[in-house]
C-alpha positions in Angstrom: -15.4 5.5 -12.5 -17.6 4.9 -15.5 -18.4 1.3 -14.6 -18.7 -0.8 -11.4 -15.5 -2.5 -10.2 -16.5 -6.1 -10.5 -14.3 -9.1 -9.8 -16.3 -11.4 -12.1 -20.0 -11.9 -13.0 -22.1 -12.7 -10.0 -19.5 -11.6 -7.4 -19.6 -8.5 -5.2 -18.2 -5.2 -6.4 -14.7 -4.3 -5.4 -14.0 -1.6 -2.9 -11.4 0.9 -4.0 -8.7 1.3 -1.3 -5.7 3.1 -2.9 -4.9 5.3 -5.9 -1.8 6.4 -7.7 -1.1 8.5 -10.8 1.3 7.2 -13.4 3.7 9.7 -14.9 1.8 9.4 -18.2 -1.4 10.5 -16.4 -3.1 7.1 -16.1 -5.0 6.4 -12.9 -4.2 3.2 -11.0 -6.7 1.9 -8.5 -6.1 -0.8 -5.9 -9.3 -2.5 -4.8 -10.3 -5.3 -2.5 -13.2 -7.7 -2.9 -16.0 -8.7 -0.6 -15.1 -10.3 2.8 -15.1 -14.1 3.1 -16.8 -16.1 5.9 -14.0 -15.3 8.3 -14.5 -11.6 7.7 -11.3 -11.2 5.8 -10.6 -9.9 2.3 -9.4 -12.8 0.1 -9.2 -11.2 -3.4 -8.4 -7.9 -5.0 -7.0 -6.3 -8.1 -5.2 -3.3 -9.5 -6.7 -1.7 -12.5 -5.7 1.3 -14.7 -7.9 4.0 -16.3 -7.3 6.9 -18.5 -7.9 10.4 -16.8 -11.5 10.4 -18.2 -12.3 7.0 -16.8 -12.0 5.1 -20.1 -9.8 2.2 -21.3 -10.0 0.1 -18.1 -7.3 -2.5 -18.0 -6.4 -5.0 -15.3 -2.8 -4.8 -14.1 -2.9 -7.3 -11.1 -5.6 -9.8 -11.6 -7.8 -11.2 -8.8 -6.4 -14.6 -9.7 -2.9 -13.5 -8.6 -4.0 -14.0 -5.0 -3.1 -10.6 -3.6 -5.3 -8.2 -1.7 -3.9 -4.8 -3.0 -4.5 -1.9 -0.6 -2.2 1.0 -1.4 0.1 1.9 -4.2 3.1 4.2 -4.9 5.0 4.7 -8.1 8.8 4.9 -8.3 10.8 7.1 -10.7 11.0 4.2 -13.2 7.3 3.7 -13.6 7.1 0.6 -11.5 5.0 0.6 -8.4 5.0 -0.8 -4.8 1.8 -2.2 -3.6 0.7 -3.5 -0.2 -1.0 -6.9 0.2 -3.5 -6.6 3.0 -3.7 -10.3 3.7 -3.1 -11.6 7.2 -4.1 -11.0 10.8 -2.0 -10.4 13.9 -1.1 -14.1 14.1 -0.9 -14.8 10.4 1.9 -12.8 8.6 0.9 -13.7 5.0 0.7 -10.2 3.5 3.5 -7.9 2.5 4.9 -5.2 0.1 5.5 -6.2 -3.5 7.1 -4.5 -6.4 5.5 -4.5 -9.9 8.0 -3.8 -12.7 7.4 -0.9 -15.1 6.2 -3.2 -17.8 3.7 -4.7 -15.3 4.7 -8.2 -16.2 6.6 -9.2 -13.0 5.7 -8.9 -9.3 8.4 -9.6 -6.7 8.2 -9.6 -2.9 10.1 -6.8 -1.1 8.8 -7.0 2.5 7.1 -10.4 2.8 5.6 -11.9 5.9 3.6 -8.9 7.2 0.3 -9.0 9.2 -2.0 -6.9 6.9 0.4 -4.6 5.1 -1.5 -1.3 4.5 0.1 2.0 3.7 3.1 2.4 1.5 5.2 5.5 0.5 8.6 6.4 -0.9 11.0 9.2 0.2 11.3 12.1 -2.3 14.5 10.6 -3.8 13.0 7.2 -4.1 15.7 5.6 -1.9 13.6 4.8 1.2 10.5 2.6 1.2 8.0 3.0 4.0 5.0 0.7 4.9 2.5 0.3 7.7 1.6 -3.1 9.1 -2.1 -2.7 10.2 -2.6 -5.9 12.2 0.8 -5.8 14.0 0.8 -2.1 14.5 4.3 -1.5 13.1 6.1 1.1 10.9 8.6 -0.4 8.4 11.5 1.5 6.9 13.7 0.1 4.1 16.7 1.5 2.3 16.6 0.5 -1.3 19.6 -0.5 -3.4 17.5 -0.5 -6.6 13.9 -1.0 -7.7 12.3 -3.6 -5.5 15.6 -4.4 -3.8 16.4 -3.7 -0.1 20.0 -2.7 0.6 22.1 -5.0 2.9 21.0 -4.5 6.5 18.6 -1.9 5.1 15.3 -2.8 6.7 14.0 -1.9 10.2 11.0 -1.2 12.4 11.6 2.2 13.8 8.2 2.5 15.5 5.5 0.3 17.2 2.0 1.9 17.4 -0.5 1.8 20.2 -4.2 1.2 19.7 -6.0 0.5 16.5 -3.7 0.1 13.6 -1.9 2.4 11.2 -3.5 2.9 7.9 -2.5 4.8 4.8 0.6 7.1 4.6 2.3 9.8 2.6 5.7 11.6 2.6 6.4 15.3 2.1 9.1 17.1 0.2 11.4 16.9 3.3 11.0 13.2 3.7 8.8 13.3 6.7 6.2 10.6 6.9 2.5 11.0 7.7 0.5 8.0 9.0 -3.3 8.1 9.3 -4.3 6.2 12.4 -7.4 4.1 12.1 -10.2 5.0 14.6 -7.9 7.4 16.5 -8.8 10.7 14.8 -5.2 11.7 14.2 -2.3 11.6 11.8 1.1 10.8 13.3 4.2 12.5 11.8 7.6 10.9 11.7 11.1 12.2 10.7 12.9 10.7 7.6 14.4 8.2 10.0 11.1 7.1 11.7 11.3 9.1 14.9 7.9 10.6 15.9 7.9 14.4 15.7 4.3 15.4 15.9 0.7 14.6 15.3 -2.3 16.2 13.6 -5.5 15.9 15.7 -8.8 15.9 13.8 -11.5 18.2 15.4 -13.6 16.4 17.9 
């Protein structure tokens, strides 16, 4: 980046937490602010930059009240973002959809305890998310952009130990979840069944 990520003059710099590339080549960056007195993030933003780092623009302002952590674009140019707010006993975060014109933000999976990773299946019909503070994997069949199909959401897996972090899918629809402080990536089938793990050396 060609300039520090600053919430406002006199406040701490932002910490980039997620990145996604728009189909037009622009780079979208999710970032959280400094921790508050309780040790939690209480502000964040999503900005966009041209590939060379120029033309910085705010898409989701800190004043909106979200703590964006990860992002994924759909085929229409809108994106899903996770809101990292909440602890294990305070489900105030969630997954939100930002429309392709970036003018509307709607809840998709609200009431989560520190929503963290987010991913889409290759065909864009299945939304995945990790819930860091409650150690859960969410799977949602979509009926349209930002809309869950009837009876379409489930929690196919509950994690053990420190929470699940960022995630990605592959061309076959398998899901890869990085495990915080565990030195491994867990692998799930397109339906959320665990099928393997990748251990980091040491």
